[in-house]
N, C-alpha and C positions, 0 to 999 in steps of 0.2 A: 504493499499499500504506500502511495506517495503522500507527502504532506507538504502544504503550501508554506509560504513564509510566516503565516500566522499560527502554525502549528496544527491546523485543521487538516482533515483528510482532503486530498485533491482527486476527486473521482474523474476529472478530465484526463489527468496523467495516466491514471489506471486504465481508463478507456482507451487512450492512444496506444498504451503498451499492449493491451489485449488485441487490439486491431492489428498492430504490427506483428504480433506473434501469429495470428491467424493468416495474415498475408504471406508470412514467410513459410508457414506449413503448406499453404496452397501452392506456393511456388515450388516447394520441394516435391509435392505431389505431381507437378508438371501441368496443373490446370491453368487454363486462361479464365478470364472473368465469366465468359459465357458457360464454360464447363462447371465452374464453381456454383454459378447461379442455378444450374440444372441440378447438380448434386444436392444443394441445400434446399431447393425449391423456394429460394428467396427471390424477390424481385430484383431487377438489374440495378435499380437505384440504391437499394440497400447494400448490395454487393460492391457497388462502386464506392459507397461511403466507407465500407470496411477496407477494401483493397487499395483504392486510389487516394481517398481523402484521409486515410489514417485514423478513422473512427472519430471524426470531428464532432459526431453527435453521440449521445448515450446509447449503447447497445442494449437492446431489450433482452431479457432472459430467454425469450423464445428464439430470438435471433442467434444468441450464443449457443443455445441448444441445437439448433439446426446446423450450425457450423461444426460443432463438436461431433454430431452424428455423421455428417458427411466426411469428416476427417478420421473417423473411426476411434475417437477418444471420448472419455466422459467429460461432462461440463466441469467437474471438479478438477480433472487432470488438465484441461485446457486452461482454466483460470490460475491453477497453482503451480503446476510443474514448469521448471525452466525449459526454455526452448531446446537446449542441448539434450534434454531427456526425451523430448517429443520428436525431434528431427528423425532419429533412427526409425521410428514407427512409420514415417511417411515414405521411406525409400521402398523400392520394389525388391527388397531382399527375399520376400516370400513370393511364391508364384501367384500372381494375380493377372487376370486377363484384361480388365479395365478397358480403357480406350473406347473404341467404337462400339463394342458389345454393350458395355455399361451404359453409354450414351443411348444406344438404341433401346435398352430396357427401360430407362427412365422416361424416354420420349414416347414410347408406345404402350406403356402400362396405363390401362384405364380402369381396370377392375379395382374397386375401392380396397378390397382386401390385399391385393398385390401392391398398390400404392402405399398403404399403411405399413406393409411388411418391408418395402424398400426404405421407408423412413426410419424404421426401427433397426435395420440390419444392412447398412451401407457396406460394410466390410465383406459380409457374405455375398452381397450382390456383386462386388468386384471380383469375387472368386469364380463366378459362373463363366463357363467357356462360351464362345459364340454359339455353338450348337445348343447348349443348354438354355441360353437366352432365347433363342428362337423357339424351343420347345415350350418354355414358360409362356412366351407371348401368344403362341397359338392355342394354348389351353385356357385362355381367359374366357369368362362368360358365366352367366348365372347357372347354367347347367353343367359346366365344365369341371374337370378334376380339381382345379384350384379352389372352386367353391365347395365341391364335395368333400375333399380331403383336408383342405386348408393349405395355404401357401407354405407355411412352415414345414408342415409334414411332407408336402411334395418336394420342396427344395431340399429337405433332409434326405429324401430317397436319391435325389440327383447327386448330392454330396457322397452318399454311401456307394453309389454306382461308380463315381469317379475314383474313389479310394480303392474300390475292389479292382477296377481296371488297372490301376498303378500296381497293385499287389500281384495280379495275374502276369503282368509284363515282367515284374521282378522275378517271379517264380519260373517263368518261361526261359529266363536266361541262365537257369541252373540245371543241375543234373536231374531235377524233378520234372522236366518237360514232359517225359512219357507218361508219368502219373497224372500230371495236370491234364494232358490231352485225353486220357481216358475218363477222368472225372468230368471234364467239360462236356466230352461226347455223351456220356450218360445223362447228364442233366439236359443237354440240348435235345436228345432223343425223347426224353420225358415230356418236354414242352412242345416239340414239333416232331411227332412220330412220323417216320418215313412210310409212304404208301406202297 
């Protein structure tokens, strides 16, 4: 917390510091102003105030919350952790697909349950592959699987499938390839018996 010459708290300085921190994290993510506006679902004017004008106006709690969710951190972490602790989280050291696929997901999501899930789970959304994004988008609708099973359950199945495929690829590169081939063959015959 910053204090003015009169010894009183200076919220303007704290606001500028928070806005500068957000701007630096957005830069580290590699987002431009438009991408950040889309990720946060904030209007362009608010995003410009944060990124370009350095938080010249007081940031509302809802605005800080939207920024934190988009950046994949908690509001408390965003407000209290020093920049050097937050920066490593912004790098692409973990496999994320982000980019065009994530933009497409945010742009084309219209089912309320999916939009709400995206707001709560920005990091999981960035992990979806382009193929998974297409699958999720095509299943929107009041009678579709996203409504029937719930978005979180459906995305959880996609995540499990992705993890399983990685495990199968790893096993296939070992001396257990023959065993894996037999097991997968048995399971495949069970779901698609030959005629």
